[in-house]
N, C-alpha and C positions, 0 to 999 in steps of 0.2 A: 504493499500499499504506500504509495508515494504522494504526498502533498504537492500541488501546483506551485508555481513560481510565486504568485501572488495569491494571498488568501486573507480572508477578513472574518474576525470573530463577531457574531452577532448575538450578544447576549440578550435575554428577553425574561426579564424576572417574573413576570406573571403569565407568560406563555401566550399572549394574545395578539402578538405582533408577527407571527411567524410569516405570514403572507406579506405584510407590509415591507419587512426586511428583505425577503426575497425579491421582491418587486424591484428594489434598488440594486440587487445584483444582476437581475434580468436587464434592467435598463443599462448598467454598465457594460454588460456583454453586447448589446444592441449599438453601443457606442465604443466597441473596440476594446473593451476592458476585461479580461478574462479572469474571474475570481473563483476561487474555491470558497464555499461558505461553509463556516463552522459555528454551530450553535454551542455557545459555551455558557455554563453556569456552575458555580463552584459550590463545594460542600457548604460553606458559609451561608451562601445564598438560600440553598435548599432548606438548611436548618431555620433560618430566619422567617421563611415563607411557609415552610411545611409542605415542600413539594418533593418529588422524586426524580431520579434520572430518566425514568421511563416516561414521565410528563414531557420532558425536553425532546425525547425520541419521537413521541406522538406528535407534538407540534410540528417538529421537522417534516415528518412524513406526510402530515396533513397538508403543510404548505407545498410541498414538492408535488404532491398528487394534484392539489388545486390548480397549480399554475403549470403544470406539465414540465418540470424541471428536469432536464436531463444531465446537468452538469454535476460535478463533484460536490458532496456535502458531507459534513461529519458533525459527530456529537462529542463535545470536549468535556471530559471530566476535569474541571478547571480548579486548580489549587488544591490537589488531592495528596494525601500521604499515606502511609503504610496503615494506618489505623481506620480509613475509611474507604480505601480503593475498592474493596469488593462490593461496596454498594453500587459501583459504577460499571462493573465488568460486563453485564449482559446488555446495558443500554448504550455504551460509549464505544468509539473506535478512535478516539482521540483522548490522550491522557497528559495533562500538564502536572508534572511532579513538582510540588512546593517543597524545596529542601532547604529553604533559607534560614530555618532556625538551627540548622547543624553547622552553619558557618562558625568557625573557631572552636568547635567542639574538639577535644583532645583526640589525637592519632598517635599510636605507639611509635617512639623515636625510631625503632628499627625499620618501620614501614616507611617513614620520611626519608631514612637514608637510602633505602633501597629504590624509592621512586627518583630521588635525585641522581643516584648512580646510573639507574635505567635509561634517563632522558638527558644525560650530560652532553649527548650530541646537539641539543639545542642551545647550549651554552655559547654565548658570542654574537656575531652579527647576523641577523635574518633579515633578507631582503623581501619586501612585501610587494605582493602582486599589484600591478597598475600604478602605485605610487612610486615616485622616483625618491624613496626613502627607505630607511631600515630602522629596526629596533635592536636593541642590544640587551641580551639576557644574561645576567650573572648567575653563578651558582646559588648565591643567597636569595635571588628571586625566586628560583624554582623551590628552594628550601622553605622560604617565608609563606609563598603560596600553598605549598603542600600542608604546611602546619594549619593554615586558615581554612583550606578547602577540600583537603581529601575526605574528611568526614561526610560532606554533602554527596560525594560521589559514591562512597559506600552505600549511602542511605538510598540513594536514587537507583542503584543496582539492585537492592533489595525490592523496591517497589516494581521495577521493571521486570524482574523475574517471577515476580507474583502475577503481574498482567500475563506475561507470556505463557506462564503455566496453565491459565485459564483460557486464553484467546489463541494460543498457537502463535508460530513465528509469522512475521509479515503481515499480520492482520489488523495492524493498528499503528497510529501515529504517536511519536514520543516526543514531548517537550520538557525540558527543564527550565524550572523558573527560581530566580533569585531576586526578583523585582521588588519584593517587600522586605528585603533585607535592609538594615541600617545604614550600611556603607556601600559606596558605589564600587563596582567592579571596574578596574582600570582595564585598559586593552591588554596590557602585558598579563594582568591576572587571568582575563578571559582566555588567552591562548594556553595557559597552564592547566585551566580548568578543562578546556577542550582536549588536551593532551591525556589528561586523566580520564576523561569520558571515552576517549578512543582506547585507552589501554583496558578498560573494563568492557569494551565492546557493546556500550549501550548505543543503539543506532538512533540517536536523536535527530530529528529533522528541522526542529526550531529550539532556540534557547533564548531565555528572556533574562538579560541581566539588568542590574540596576544602573542606570544611566547618570551622567553628571547632570545637575539640575534637579528640579522637583516636578514630578509627574503626579500631581494630585488630582482627586477624583473629580471629573466634570468640568474642569477648567483648563486654561491654556497653560503651556509649559512655563515654569518660572526659572529663570537662570540666564546665563551668558550664551547668546546664540552662537557666538564664535567658537566658545569653548565646547558646546555641544557638537557643532560641526566637525571640529577638529577629533574629537574623541571617537565621533560615529564614523567617520572616515577611516580611522584607524582600525575601529572594530570591523568594518566591512573588509577591510584588506586582510585582517586576521582570519575572518570566516572563509575568504577565498584560499588563503594560505592553508587552513586547516582542511579544506575539502580536497586539496591535491596532496598533502604530506601526512595526513593522518587516515585513520580507519574510521571514516564518517561518511554518512550518506552524502552524494553529490549534489543533492537539492537542500543541503543544510542552509537555513536562513535565520536571521534575527527576528524575535517576536517582541513587540512593543506593547507591554501591559499598561492599563491606565491609558491607553492610547487615544481615546476619545477626546476630541475637543482640544487637542494640542496643534492649534492651527498654525502657530509662528513657526513650528518646526517642520510642517509637512512639505513646504518648498524644498528645504534642506535635504530632508530624506528622499523626496523625489529625484532631486538632482543627483545625489550620491548613488541610489540604487541603479540609476541609468548608467552612471559612470562605470560601475562595477559589473554591470549586467546580472545583477543579483536579485533574488527574491526578498519578500517582506511579508510578515504576518502582523496585522494590526488586530489587537483585541479590544473589543467594545462591550459595553452592557449598560452602565447606568445611564448614558446618554439617551437610551430608548426610552427607559422609565422617566426620565426628565420631560421628554416629549409627550409622554402619556399625560404627566402633571399639566403641561402646558395647553395640550388638546382639551383636557377636562376644563381648564379655566377660561378657555375661549368658547366652549361648547354651549354653555347655558348658565342661568343663575344657580341651578341646582349643582352642575359640575364645579363652578367656581366656590360655592359654599363648601363642598366636599373637599376641595384642595386647602382652603382656609383652615377647616377643621383638622386635616392631617398636620398642617403646620403647627396649629396651637398645641396639639398633643405631643409632637415631636419636640417642640421648644422646652415643654415641661420635662423631657426625658433626654435633654442634650448629652449628659455624661455617658449614659446607657448606650445611646445610639452611635456615639463617637468611638467607643472603646475598641469594636472589632476593626475598626479602620484607622487606628491612631497612626501607622506609619505612612498613610497615603492621603491624609488630609491635612490642610492647615487653615483652620477656621479661627478667625477672631470673633469670639461670642458678642463682644460689644458692637460689632458691625451688624449682627442679626436683628432685624426690626422686632419690636415688641408685637406679639399677636393681635393686642388692641389696635395698632396701626394697620396691620394687615388686613383685619376684619373690614377696614374702610375701603379697601382697594377695589377697583373695578377691573375687568378681564383685561384691558389695555395696559394698565399699570402693573399687573401681575406679569404679563408677557414682557414688559420692558425690564422689569427687575431680574427675571429668571432666565430669559433666553440669552444664549452666549453671544452677545454682540456688544463688543469692547467699545464700540463707537456711541453706544446709547448712554447717556449720562446717569440714568437710573440702574444700569446693570450692576448687580451686587454678586460677585463670585464667591463672597462667604455664604450667602444665602443659597446660591447654586450647589455649592459643595454639601451643604447641610440637608438640603432636599434630596441629593444623590444617596445619601445613606439613611433617610428617614422611611425608606419603603416598607420597613417592618411595621410602621403604623398602618399603612395601607393594608398590609397582609391581615393584621389583627381585625381589619373591618369586614374581612371575609367577602360574603356574596354582595354585601352592599357596594364595595368597591368594584368587585368583578363585574356586576350588573352595570355599573356607570360605563365601565370599558366597552362593554357590549353596546350599550345604547348610544354612545357616542363614538363608536368606531370609525365612521367616515372621516370626520375631522382629526382623530387621533392618528389613523393610518396614514393619512396624507402627509401629517408632519413627520413621521416616524420614516417614511420613504424619502421625502426631501431631504431630511436631517443626514441620514446616512449616505445618500447619493451625492448631493450637492456640497456638503461641508466637509465629508470625509473621504469617499471614494475618488471624486474628481481631483482634488487638489494633491492626494497622495499618490494615485495610480495612473493618472492620465499623461 
């Protein structure tokens, strides 16, 4: 099973936007952009909403059948680990192994020495593909990276072997995810991580490092764009090097998590993936939930009041809702409007504040991040919220399709 050069994760927390998301992929194909579609949903999201991986599979199958889609599609067990992987085995064919918590866990000194000795051929100057530059690896670089990262590879192998035992060889896609770690992985560290992955024969097709800068939920990239471009170019060069010099799949590519709404870096990524003629995987989820909220606010007085109620309840449970996402949000609570103020907003004001439009004077990225993580409140409303999604499906679906195609697919992949 081989993932296409370009692919997009279309997370859909409540499972009502499958057709709207697939319409964006179809529109892209009609305009010359060939994407594999990956329905991703994490264990964290399933737990908060009380859904199952089979629900995601059912949503995808329903959309594929309704729209006569004959292209590639996958079901991603997103951010899973050894404790919950078996919940996803039957329904998924794409597994994102989240091993970030194992960064820095102790590895026996003899294993570190063995790793350094085995890969001493990488010490020295390494010419990078495409670029007119090289990187220099010292023995201490390999040693320090081994201390820091060998434990994650050991854990990833355990999860991979558990999946392969149940699903068989070559019947699924593997991604390794480090994006929710506290520290950035440098390009040099990424190379040594890939060397270790190759040694353990884990056939990853995508890898999601933590990049320089901030990739917070639902808002644009925060950081120095020149620094991001410098590092991302080096990372793509290392991916190309790894595909030719290591035992890794030839379609290996970078995966960008919390990738939705990072509008300022899409032109950089677009330019560089063309320069290296390499693929990319963009993972989205919360941006679609936010379009559901916007669609409800625009739909009717009933929809607007429901959204206001969600915000009021979420505001009162701020700490609880933030806790699961503490590494991928940066919310200043003082910039969140009091629910009494929000209760007076009309639909236009709600749109201006919540929609990701930095040119709008009312746009509030803190509120947008907070709504991004407040979906648990909607889940607790159960049929009341789901019935509203059905009732106002037309306007919501239109927003979802437009958001994914116009704001994400076109600038990144065209």
